[in-house]
PATI-796117 format. One record per residue (C-alpha): x, y, z. Coordinates in nm, 2 decimals. Example, Ala and Ser with C-alpha at 12.3 -4.5 7.8 and 13.67 -1.06 7.14 Angstrom:
residues 2
       px       py       pz
     1.23    -0.45     0.78
     1.37    -0.11     0.71
//
This chain:
residues 494
       px       py       pz
     2.41     6.95     2.53
     2.05     7.03     2.48
     2.04     6.84     2.15
     2.17     6.53     2.32
     1.90     6.56     2.58
     1.64     6.60     2.32
     1.76     6.29     2.13
     1.78     6.11     2.45
     1.41     6.14     2.51
     1.30     6.15     2.14
     1.13     5.80     2.13
     0.92     5.68     1.84
     0.56     5.58     1.92
     0.64     5.21     1.92
     0.93     5.26     2.15
     0.71     5.47     2.38
     0.45     5.20     2.38
     0.71     4.94     2.46
     0.84     5.16     2.74
     0.49     5.20     2.88
     0.43     4.83     2.87
     0.76     4.77     3.05
     0.66     5.03     3.32
     0.32     4.87     3.36
     0.30     4.68     3.70
     0.36     4.31     3.65
     0.08     4.22     3.88
    -0.18     4.42     3.69
    -0.41     4.17     3.52
    -0.52     4.43     3.26
    -0.16     4.50     3.16
    -0.09     4.13     3.13
    -0.40     4.07     2.92
    -0.33     4.36     2.69
     0.03     4.25     2.64
    -0.08     3.90     2.56
    -0.34     4.02     2.31
    -0.07     4.25     2.15
     0.17     3.95     2.13
    -0.10     3.73     1.96
    -0.19     4.00     1.72
     0.16     4.05     1.61
     0.22     3.68     1.59
    -0.08     3.59     1.38
    -0.15     3.90     1.17
    -0.06     3.84     0.80
    -0.21     4.16     0.65
     0.11     4.35     0.65
     0.29     4.08     0.46
     0.04     4.05     0.17
     0.10     4.15    -0.19
    -0.25     4.16    -0.33
    -0.18     4.26    -0.69
     0.10     4.00    -0.72
    -0.12     3.73    -0.57
    -0.40     3.79    -0.82
    -0.15     3.79    -1.10
     0.02     3.47    -0.99
    -0.31     3.28    -0.94
    -0.43     3.39    -1.29
    -0.11     3.27    -1.45
    -0.16     2.92    -1.30
    -0.51     2.87    -1.43
    -0.46     2.79    -1.81
    -0.40     2.43    -1.92
    -0.23     2.42    -2.25
     0.11     2.35    -2.41
     0.37     2.24    -2.15
     0.13     2.25    -1.86
    -0.10     1.99    -2.03
     0.19     1.76    -2.10
     0.32     1.80    -1.75
    -0.03     1.70    -1.62
    -0.04     1.39    -1.85
     0.31     1.28    -1.75
     0.23     1.33    -1.38
    -0.10     1.13    -1.42
     0.10     0.84    -1.58
     0.35     0.85    -1.30
     0.08     0.85    -1.03
    -0.11     0.57    -1.20
     0.21     0.36    -1.21
     0.27     0.44    -0.84
    -0.08     0.34    -0.74
    -0.06     0.02    -0.95
     0.27    -0.07    -0.79
     0.15     0.04    -0.44
     0.45     0.28    -0.42
     0.39     0.58    -0.20
     0.71     0.74    -0.30
     0.62     0.74    -0.67
     0.28     0.88    -0.60
     0.43     1.17    -0.39
     0.67     1.24    -0.68
     0.38     1.27    -0.92
     0.19     1.50    -0.69
     0.50     1.73    -0.67
     0.51     1.80    -1.04
     0.13     1.80    -1.10
    -0.02     2.15    -1.19
    -0.37     2.07    -1.05
    -0.41     2.36    -0.80
    -0.43     2.65    -1.05
    -0.79     2.63    -1.16
    -0.92     2.55    -0.81
    -0.75     2.86    -0.66
    -0.87     3.06    -0.96
    -1.24     2.96    -0.88
    -1.20     3.06    -0.51
    -1.03     3.39    -0.59
    -1.27     3.49    -0.87
    -1.57     3.44    -0.65
    -1.40     3.64    -0.37
    -1.31     3.94    -0.59
    -1.62     3.93    -0.81
    -1.42     3.84    -1.13
    -1.67     3.66    -1.35
    -1.43     3.63    -1.64
    -1.16     3.46    -1.43
    -1.44     3.23    -1.29
    -1.55     3.13    -1.63
    -1.19     3.07    -1.74
    -1.12     2.87    -1.42
    -1.43     2.65    -1.47
    -1.34     2.57    -1.83
    -0.98     2.48    -1.74
    -1.09     2.28    -1.44
    -1.32     2.07    -1.66
    -1.03     2.02    -1.91
    -0.80     1.92    -1.62
    -1.05     1.66    -1.49
    -1.13     1.51    -1.83
    -0.77     1.49    -1.94
    -0.66     1.34    -1.61
    -0.93     1.07    -1.60
    -0.88     0.99    -1.97
    -0.51     0.94    -1.92
    -0.55     0.72    -1.61
    -0.83     0.52    -1.79
    -0.61     0.45    -2.09
    -0.32     0.34    -1.87
    -0.52     0.10    -1.66
    -0.72    -0.03    -1.95
    -0.42    -0.14    -2.15
    -0.16    -0.20    -1.88
    -0.15    -0.58    -1.83
    -0.09    -0.57    -1.45
    -0.40    -0.47    -1.26
    -0.47    -0.52    -0.89
    -0.66    -0.35    -0.61
    -0.36    -0.21    -0.43
    -0.39    -0.04    -0.09
    -0.29     0.29    -0.24
    -0.59     0.27    -0.48
    -0.84     0.15    -0.23
    -0.74     0.43     0.02
    -0.89     0.68    -0.23
    -1.23     0.52    -0.26
    -1.38     0.59     0.08
    -1.33     0.95     0.21
    -1.38     1.03     0.57
    -1.38     1.35     0.79
    -1.00     1.36     0.79
    -1.00     1.41     0.42
    -1.23     1.71     0.46
    -1.01     1.87     0.73
    -0.69     1.80     0.52
    -0.84     1.97     0.22
    -0.96     2.27     0.41
    -0.65     2.34     0.61
    -0.43     2.25     0.31
    -0.63     2.51     0.11
    -0.57     2.77     0.39
    -0.20     2.70     0.39
    -0.18     2.72     0.02
    -0.36     3.06    -0.03
    -0.18     3.21     0.27
     0.15     3.11     0.11
     0.03     3.25    -0.22
    -0.06     3.59    -0.07
     0.27     3.63     0.11
     0.53     3.85    -0.05
     0.77     3.61    -0.20
     0.58     3.28    -0.24
     0.68     3.00     0.00
     0.75     2.71    -0.25
     0.79     2.45     0.02
     0.44     2.52     0.14
     0.30     2.48    -0.21
     0.47     2.14    -0.25
     0.36     2.03     0.09
    -0.01     2.11     0.02
     0.02     1.93    -0.32
     0.11     1.62    -0.13
    -0.13     1.66     0.17
    -0.44     1.73    -0.03
    -0.36     1.46    -0.29
    -0.57     1.58    -0.57
    -0.42     1.36    -0.83
    -0.46     1.00    -0.68
    -0.84     1.03    -0.67
    -0.85     1.12    -1.04
    -0.62     0.83    -1.12
    -0.85     0.60    -0.91
    -1.15     0.72    -1.11
    -0.98     0.62    -1.43
    -0.89     0.28    -1.27
    -1.25     0.22    -1.17
    -1.38     0.30    -1.51
    -1.12     0.07    -1.67
    -1.20    -0.21    -1.43
    -1.57    -0.18    -1.51
    -1.85    -0.37    -1.34
    -2.03    -0.27    -1.02
    -1.71    -0.28    -0.81
    -1.52    -0.06    -1.06
    -1.80     0.20    -1.07
    -1.81     0.20    -0.69
    -1.43     0.27    -0.68
    -1.48     0.55    -0.94
    -1.77     0.70    -0.75
    -1.59     0.70    -0.42
    -1.27     0.85    -0.57
    -1.46     1.12    -0.75
    -1.64     1.21    -0.43
    -1.30     1.25    -0.26
    -1.18     1.47    -0.54
    -1.49     1.69    -0.52
    -1.44     1.72    -0.14
    -1.08     1.84    -0.19
    -1.19     2.08    -0.46
    -1.47     2.24    -0.27
    -1.28     2.29     0.05
    -0.96     2.42    -0.11
    -1.18     2.67    -0.31
    -1.37     2.75     0.01
    -1.05     2.82     0.21
    -0.93     3.04    -0.08
    -1.25     3.24    -0.07
    -1.25     3.29     0.30
    -0.88     3.40     0.33
    -0.92     3.65     0.05
    -1.23     3.79     0.21
    -1.06     3.82     0.55
    -0.76     3.99     0.38
    -1.01     4.22     0.20
    -0.88     4.18    -0.15
    -1.03     4.45    -0.37
    -1.34     4.37    -0.56
    -1.32     4.40    -0.93
    -1.50     4.71    -1.05
    -1.71     4.74    -1.37
    -1.79     5.06    -1.56
    -2.15     4.96    -1.61
    -2.33     4.98    -1.28
    -2.60     4.73    -1.39
    -2.34     4.48    -1.50
    -2.15     4.53    -1.17
    -2.46     4.47    -0.97
    -2.55     4.16    -1.18
    -2.21     4.01    -1.15
    -2.20     4.08    -0.78
    -2.53     3.90    -0.74
    -2.40     3.61    -0.95
    -2.08     3.59    -0.75
    -2.29     3.58    -0.43
    -2.50     3.30    -0.57
    -2.20     3.10    -0.67
    -2.04     3.16    -0.33
    -2.36     3.04    -0.16
    -2.37     2.74    -0.40
    -2.02     2.65    -0.29
    -2.09     2.70     0.08
    -2.40     2.48     0.09
    -2.24     2.17    -0.07
    -1.93     2.23     0.15
    -2.14     2.23     0.47
    -2.36     1.94     0.35
    -2.05     1.73     0.25
    -1.88     1.81     0.58
    -2.19     1.70     0.77
    -2.23     1.38     0.57
    -1.87     1.28     0.60
    -1.87     1.36     0.97
    -2.18     1.14     1.02
    -2.03     0.86     0.82
    -1.70     0.88     1.02
    -1.89     0.87     1.35
    -2.09     0.57     1.23
    -1.78     0.38     1.12
    -1.61     0.46     1.45
    -1.90     0.33     1.66
    -1.93     0.03     1.44
    -1.56    -0.06     1.47
    -1.59    -0.04     1.86
    -1.90    -0.26     1.85
    -1.74    -0.53     1.63
    -1.43    -0.53     1.85
    -1.65    -0.60     2.14
    -1.81    -0.90     1.96
    -1.47    -1.03     1.85
    -1.33    -1.02     2.21
    -1.60    -1.26     2.34
    -1.41    -1.59     2.39
    -1.73    -1.79     2.42
    -1.84    -1.73     2.06
    -1.68    -1.84     1.73
    -1.72    -1.51     1.54
    -1.68    -1.53     1.16
    -1.76    -1.20     0.99
    -1.99    -0.90     0.99
    -2.18    -0.69     0.74
    -2.32    -0.34     0.76
    -2.59    -0.21     0.53
    -2.62     0.17     0.58
    -2.92     0.19     0.34
    -3.13    -0.06     0.53
    -2.97     0.03     0.86
    -2.89    -0.33     0.94
    -2.59    -0.50     1.10
    -2.55    -0.88     1.04
    -2.32    -1.09     1.25
    -2.21    -1.44     1.14
    -2.11    -1.71     1.39
    -2.00    -2.07     1.38
    -2.23    -2.27     1.60
    -2.55    -2.19     1.78
    -2.60    -1.85     1.94
    -2.84    -1.84     2.24
    -3.13    -1.59     2.27
    -2.96    -1.44     2.57
    -2.65    -1.35     2.37
    -2.86    -1.20     2.09
    -3.05    -0.99     2.34
    -2.72    -0.88     2.50
    -2.57    -0.76     2.18
    -2.90    -0.60     2.07
    -2.91    -0.40     2.40
    -2.54    -0.32     2.36
    -2.60    -0.18     2.01
    -2.85     0.07     2.16
    -2.57     0.22     2.37
    -2.39     0.37     2.06
    -2.51     0.71     1.95
    -2.47     0.67     1.58
    -2.56     0.31     1.52
    -2.82     0.27     1.79
    -3.10     0.29     1.54
    -2.96     0.00     1.33
    -3.13    -0.35     1.34
    -2.91    -0.64     1.46
    -2.93    -0.97     1.28
    -2.75    -1.28     1.40
    -2.67    -1.58     1.18
    -2.57    -1.86     1.42
    -2.53    -2.13     1.15
    -2.72    -2.38     1.36
    -2.60    -2.66     1.13
    -2.25    -2.61     1.26
    -2.32    -2.66     1.63
    -2.06    -2.78     1.87
    -2.18    -3.14     1.84
    -2.16    -3.13     1.47
    -1.81    -2.98     1.48
    -1.71    -3.26     1.72
    -1.84    -3.52     1.48
    -1.66    -3.35     1.19
    -1.34    -3.36     1.40
    -1.38    -3.73     1.48
    -1.44    -3.80     1.11
    -1.12    -3.61     1.02
    -0.92    -3.81     1.28
    -1.07    -4.14     1.14
    -0.97    -4.04     0.79
    -0.63    -3.95     0.91
    -0.58    -4.29     1.07
    -0.70    -4.47     0.76
    -0.45    -4.26     0.55
    -0.17    -4.36     0.79
    -0.27    -4.73     0.76
    -0.26    -4.70     0.38
     0.09    -4.54     0.40
     0.22    -4.81     0.64
     0.09    -5.08     0.40
     0.26    -4.92     0.10
     0.59    -4.88     0.29
     0.58    -5.25     0.38
     0.51    -5.35     0.02
     0.80    -5.13    -0.09
     1.03    -5.30     0.16
     0.92    -5.64     0.04
     0.98    -5.55    -0.32
     1.33    -5.42    -0.24
     1.40    -5.75    -0.06
     1.27    -5.96    -0.35
     1.48    -5.75    -0.60
     1.79    -5.80    -0.39
     1.73    -6.18    -0.37
     1.67    -6.19    -0.74
     1.98    -6.00    -0.82
     2.18    -6.24    -0.60
     2.04    -6.54    -0.78
     2.11    -6.39    -1.12
     2.47    -6.32    -1.02
     2.52    -6.67    -0.87
     2.38    -6.83    -1.19
     2.60    -6.62    -1.40
     2.91    -6.71    -1.19
     2.83    -7.08    -1.24
     2.80    -7.04    -1.61
     3.11    -6.82    -1.65
     3.39    -6.84    -1.40
     3.51    -6.49    -1.53
     3.19    -6.32    -1.42
     3.22    -6.07    -1.15
     2.94    -6.04    -0.89
     2.93    -5.66    -0.87
     2.69    -5.64    -0.58
     2.92    -5.85    -0.36
     3.23    -5.67    -0.49
     3.10    -5.32    -0.42
     2.99    -5.41    -0.06
     3.33    -5.57     0.01
     3.51    -5.27    -0.13
     3.31    -5.04     0.10
     3.39    -5.26     0.40
     3.76    -5.25     0.31
     3.77    -4.88     0.25
     3.53    -4.66     0.45
     3.63    -4.34     0.27
     3.50    -4.48    -0.06
     3.20    -4.27    -0.18
     3.14    -4.42    -0.52
     3.26    -4.74    -0.69
     3.23    -4.88    -1.04
     3.38    -5.18    -1.22
     3.38    -5.28    -1.59
     3.59    -5.44    -1.86
     3.70    -5.19    -2.12
     3.80    -5.27    -2.48
     4.14    -5.10    -2.57
     4.37    -5.09    -2.87
     4.73    -4.96    -2.87
     4.81    -5.02    -3.24
     4.45    -4.99    -3.36
     4.48    -5.34    -3.51
     4.46    -5.56    -3.20
     4.21    -5.53    -2.93
     4.27    -5.61    -2.56
     4.02    -5.63    -2.27
     4.13    -5.43    -1.97
     3.95    -5.44    -1.63
     3.88    -5.08    -1.50
     3.77    -4.97    -1.16
     3.63    -4.62    -1.12
     3.64    -4.47    -0.76
     3.54    -4.15    -0.58
     3.68    -4.08    -0.24
     3.58    -3.86     0.05
     3.66    -3.50    -0.05
     3.82    -3.44     0.29
     4.11    -3.67     0.19
     4.42    -3.50     0.04
     4.53    -3.60    -0.31
     4.83    -3.80    -0.18
     4.61    -4.00     0.06
     4.36    -4.07    -0.23
     4.65    -4.19    -0.45
     4.77    -4.42    -0.17
     4.42    -4.56    -0.12
     4.39    -4.62    -0.50
     4.72    -4.82    -0.50
     4.59    -5.03    -0.21
     4.25    -5.09    -0.37
     4.43    -5.20    -0.70
     4.63    -5.46    -0.52
     4.32    -5.58    -0.32
     4.10    -5.61    -0.64
     4.38    -5.79    -0.83
     4.40    -6.05    -0.56
     4.03    -6.08    -0.51
     3.95    -6.11    -0.88
     4.28    -6.29    -0.98
     4.37    -6.02    -1.23
     4.71    -5.97    -1.39
     4.62    -5.61    -1.50
     4.39    -5.35    -1.36
     4.34    -4.99    -1.43
     4.21    -4.76    -1.15
     4.06    -4.42    -1.25
     3.94    -4.15    -1.02
     3.60    -4.00    -1.07
     3.62    -3.62    -1.08
     3.46    -3.43    -0.79
//
């Protein structure tokens, strides 16, 4: 009995804490706050689910690029290049799923976090091999592939903005957190591979180099910038997570060497942090400028009193040029100049307006009148041609009638086909095609007879029996009209 009572009140510490929390008055703000903090801590804490040794081992295994990994990279670059060229998002996503690009980047972030200079050196070398191999493969594809065009999938990788920075950073966080978890979450790794999109920028770099010229180099530079952003912020996220999780620093037997490597790792970490902050700031500023600029241009486009053509923004000279058809008054220019000052990020830009004074409203009206005049002249020419064609048809018909009349006078056996065909159509409205000729025929291949032949084609809606009846009637009518003893009627096949 006493044992049962002891077991009855023998709680563990966690159970006691839960009981205490349950017994805490509900209306006590301190109890509610402590319970909420405890809930958040248990919800977001990942330290108990981390396998540090296995994480380091897994990251190191993904760093080398050789053998099968190199060939997988080449194949995935080819697939991504084809997808970008064909503007196929599905193909690009498939290439990103099989691409092994994350390994060296995670290796760089991890090696800086744990003070492993050997792994850092190995990661940098393999990262360089990865970039060169990827760009070279994409360059060869776009250089020799006959179909090249600036697809939207390619152009989307040439101008990074603040969203690309955020995607890279949070994608890197998700990736390294998934890597540190006991039992790696494969779906997270695939998702990050798609979201951060490391491969398409490298393919676009190869495309820009293959395209050549100023525009091609601009494409290559923008895509390389996007790839560097992804690399920096994935590596930065890896570094921060491993530091927060307190991964053990690599120890060296030589104290001087340990100190030197520690200092070197700190310098490298600082060197990564500074470009990351600088890149984030620059991309943020550029995104803000483009946002304000888009709002300003929309404001100009919505003015129904102006004929707006196009715009141009020069960030180096800090100038915005607007092009209009027709004259633009000084009041309108002053209005837009003042409106530009209202925007925080483009307020310092200089506004230029090209009103194209040569295309004023009067000039446009004159051009429109000239166009109408030319159209009237064209219609008059067409009407004249149509009248000439009608006259020629009439002359041709008269000439044919004269020729047939003359032939009839010269030869009483001549058949005036024009008259005959018209009469046949009058007699038989279902007749669609009519022909008449005299055919040479031989039964014994020694004597030759001349047999009149009529070829006819009827309305397809008529049944075969009705068509046969019509042919018999037509035969009798033709024999009477042409005074023929014999006549052969043949049906033209449909």
